[in-house]
N, C-alpha and C positions, 0 to 999 in steps of 0.2 A: 410557557408554551415554547415549543421548538419548531423549527422550519419543517415544511413538509419533507418527508424522506421519500424519494424516489424508490421506485420499485425494482429489485434486484432479481433476475431471472435464475430460478434454480431447477435444474433437471435432475430428477430421483425417479427410483424404480418403485412399481407395484407388480409384484410377480415377475414376469419376464416383459413387461411393457413401461416404456419411458414416458413419465409424466412431466409436465410443466406446470411451476407455480411462480408467483412472484413474492418476494419479500421486503416489506416495509420495515425497516429495523432504525429506530432513532438510537442515538448515542449511549443514552441512558434509560433503556426500556423499562417500564413498569413489570411487576411480577406476573401480572397477568398479560397475557397475549390473546389475539383472536386469530381463529381459524374460519375464514369464510367458505361455507358449503355452498356449491352452486346448485340450482334446482331446475328442473327440465332441460331439454336440449339446448343448452347455452354454454358462455365459457367465462371465465373469471372476471372479465369486465362486468357482465351482469347487464340486466336491462337499463336503458338510460345513464349506461356508466355508473350504475349506483355502487357496485361494490369497488370500483377504483376510486369514486369520491369519498366513499365512507372510510377505505385505507388510507387515503390522504389526511381525511379529519382527523381520525384517531392517531394516525403517527406524529401530528402536530403536537396532540397531547401527551406524546411520550408512551404511545402504545403500539406494541410490534403487531404486526398483521401480516398474515400469509393467505393468499388466493391462489387457488390451483385449479386445474382442468382434470377432471375424472378421467379414467379410461375411455376412449371413443370421442371424447369432446374437445373441442378447441386444438389445441396444438399436441394434445397428448395421444400417444399410439392406442390402438386396440378397438374394440367394438364397443358402441354404444350400450349400456345396460340398463335395466331398471333402477330406479332410486332406492329400491328396496334391497339391493345387492352392491352396495359400495362401502361395506364397511372396510375393506382391505385399503380401498382408496383415500378414506378419511384417516385409518390409522398410519399409513404411509405420508400422508400430508403431514400429521401432527409430529410423528418421528422427525421429518426434515425439518419442520419448523422449529422443534425444541433442539435439534442439533446445531442449527444455524442462528439461534436466537439468545446468547448468553445473557444471563439476567432474568429470562422467563422461566417461570417456575409452574406455573400453571395455564390452561386454556380455557377461553369461551369459545363455542361454537355458535355460529350465526349463520341462521337459514331461513330463506323464505320459501314458503309452499313446499314442494315436495322435498326440498332441503332441509326445511324444518323436521320433517317426518322422517328422513334420513337421519339427521342429528339425535332425534329420540332413539331411535334403533341402536345406534352405536354408544352413546354416551355413557352409559351405566357399565359398559364392558372397558373403560378407560379411566383410571383412576387421576390420571393427568387433566382430566377434563373437570371443571370446578364449577361451570356456569352456561347455562344456555340462552341465547337470545333467539326465539321462535316469532317469525311473522307470517301470518295466514296460514297455519298449518293446513296442511292437505289432509282430509280425511274421508275422501271421496267413495261414497259407494252409490249404486244406482238409486237405491231407495232416499238416501241424504241429498243426493243431488235432484231428485224429483222434489222432495219437500221444501228444499230451498227455492226451486222455482215457484212452485206454489205460494209459498209465504212470503216471499220477497219482491222475484222479479214480476209476477202477473198481478200482484195486489199493487205495486208501484205503477203499473201500465194503468189500472183502473183510475187511478189518481191522476193521470197525465193529461193535460189538455190536448196535445197532439192525438192520443188515442181517440179522444171523443169527436175531434174534428176528422181523423180519417173513417170513423165508424158512419158518422152522418152523411159523409161525402159519398159514401157508397164505395170507397177503397178499400175497405176493411174485409179479408176473408174470413168470415165467420166460422165456416165449416173447418177450415184448417186449423183455425185456433182451437176450435171446441175439440177437435180431434186430439191435438197436442195436449191440451188440458186434461183431456180423459186419460191419455196415455201416462202423463205424468201421476195422475191420482191412483191408477193401478200399480205403477212401479213403486210408488210410496207405501203402498201397503203391503208391499212384499217382505219389508223390514229387512232387506239384505241378507236372507238365507241363504246359505251355501249347502246343496246336497252332498250326502257321503259319497264315495267313490269307491268303486269296487274295482280292485286290481290284484293279480295273482291268487285270486278266490279269496282274498282277506278284505273286510272293510276298514278301510283307513280312514282316520279322521281327519277332515280338510283342514287347511289352515285357518287360523283365526282372522276374522276380517279386519281389515287396516284398522279402525278406530281403536279395536280391541288390542291389537299388537302395539300400538303407539302407545295406549294406556298402561300396557306392560311394561313398557320401557321407561316410561315415567316414572312409574310407581318404583322401579328398581334403580333409578338416578337418584343420588344423595345429595347432589349438589343444589343450586339455585336456579330459577327458571324464571325468564320474563318473558310475557307473550304479548306482542303487538298485533292489533286487530284493525285492519281498514273498516272504514264507516260504508263504502260503497262497492262492495265486493261479494260476489257470490260465494267464492271460497272460503271467505272469511264469515259469512253467514252460515254457512253448513256447519262450519266449527262451532260455532256459537249456538245453533240449534243443538248439534250433539250435547255440548255441555249442559244445556237446560233440560234434556231428556235422559240423561244419564247419570244415575246415582254415583257409579264409580268414578265418573271424570269429576261431577261437582265435589265429591269427597277429598279427591286428591289435588283440585287447583283450590280448596280452600286454606290448604296447608300455608304456612307463612312463607314457605319458598317459594312459592308461585305467586309472582306478581303480574297484574293484567295492566295494559295501556291500551287505549282506543283512540284512533286517528279519525275524527268525523270527515266525510266528505272524500277521504283517501281512497283510490282505486288500488287493485291488487300489487302493483310493483312500485306505489309511491312515486309517479312520474313526475311530479311537479319539485321545483327546487325547495319550497316551503315544507312539503311533504318529508322528502329526503332528508332535510336539515333536522327536523324535528326526531326523524326515525336516528340520525346519527347521534343527535344529544341524548336521547333516551338510552343508546347504546353505550354511551360515555358513562352515563350516569350510574349503569348496570355494572359497569367495571368498577366504578368508584365504591360500590357497595360491597367488595370483596372482605 
């Protein structure tokens, strides 16, 4: 074990925009380094400083880590875009990381929520990416979200003592809840269908739904994948519901290169020290399986 490596700021370009990243580089880094892909409108420190703490932990184990801000986020220039359009940002970050981390020969992308989705879109395009560590992947569709609420949130509420106390006290808005439930039922039956679009007198095939595009990315990636799932998170529940209902997802995830870990009771961002530490240990363990 080595001492914690303080982050070194690095400026780099993505197109004509200047981005900022932080490099944690041990004296003798392992051949596999980690690039942390951020999710949602946040920056390289992460929720509850999770990305920073992860980088410090891994650097003590000799793993080089690079955290960075997308265009339009944190201290980077540009306009905030969708997680579905950050391939260029990730490539620029990997290029910068590899150029400044002698001894690092391959990269594991680490991503939570829609960052996991972004990593799946990108990984198969870059032979330097050897591994993925995906936490609570974002596969959100209106139908999938509705099913997750019906199966997990409302069933959990029925089992909650506070719900029944509120009901019998007269403080429960039955009509509003019924409207909400019926709305989710209608949405869940839509199946996430997307209508064809007519443009310039030609019918254009619509883009595939998000879960199908993610499945395509996973199928084309030849490296190793570990997926970590929170036990108390609707995003994670929606992903697991998708896996259970989709033959395509089940087929790929059963392959040996895809490994699952579940952390009971953990919320979406693994907000306690115990949960963060477990995620960090599982991340290091996955690097050790190279």
